[in-house]
N, C-alpha and C positions, 0 to 999 in steps of 0.2 A: 783693519776692523775698528768699530764705533770702540774707546775705551770702555764707556759705561755699561755695555754686553761684558768688557773681561771683568771690570769689577767685581759686577752681578754677581759673574761666575766664579771668581774665587772669595765673594762672599755667600756662596750657598756652598761650595766647595768647603767651607770653613766650617759652619752650619753643622754641615752633614757631618764630620769627623769630630764634632763638639757633642753631638747627640749620638754618635755610637759610640764615644766615652763614656759618656754619661748610663747610657743602657747597661756600659760592661763593670759598670763603678755599681752600681744600683744592683747588678745579680749578684756581685763578689762580698759586698757588705752589707746587704740588704737581706737579697731571697736566701742564696746558701745558709746562711747560719740558721735561719729559719728551718728551711729545709734539714738543716742535718740534728738541728735538737729536737724537730718532732718525728720523722724518720728513724736516726738510731740511736739517739738516744732517750727514747720514749718518754721524752718530757711536753708540757705546753711551752709555747712562742708567746711574750707576751709582746708587739711592735711597740705601744708607746715608749716601753720602756726598751728595748731588746734585751729581754732578759729569758732566757731560759730557767726555767722554775719547775721543780718537782713538784707535781699534785699530792695534795696530801688530804686522807679522808676525814673528813667532820669528826666522825667515830675515833680518831686518834688524837682530835685535838681536846675536845668533850671526857671522852675516859667512856661515852657511853658505847654497848657495843649495839653492834648488829645484829638483832638475831635469827631473821629468818636467813636462812641458809644459800639462797636461790637470788636474795638482794646484796647480801655480803660478795659473792659472786661475780656478779654482774658493778658492783662498786671496783671491787679489783681490777676487775678485766680494765674498768675503765681507766683507770690510772695506771695502771700498765703493770700489776700487783699480780699478775696470772697465777694461779694457785701449780704446785708441781703436781706431773701426771701420778693418779693412784697408781699404789702396786698393785701388781697380780697377783 
């Protein structure tokens, strides 16, 4: 068989293996931490710095209270601080 075909076959096989390893590394080191942070920890994932951050209400920083109960409940729900179930 032509040696160029054999060489090309090995090159393409090597590129395929490198790409498959690259996809695996991408999943383990980039995608899975983001999914773990967002789903299981209920936090926000920052893809630029690769940090799992805790969301904070603006009212926590400024000290100003949210007076509207519906708005307060929605804000707490958005950051994962759900209200405890009402007692019967």
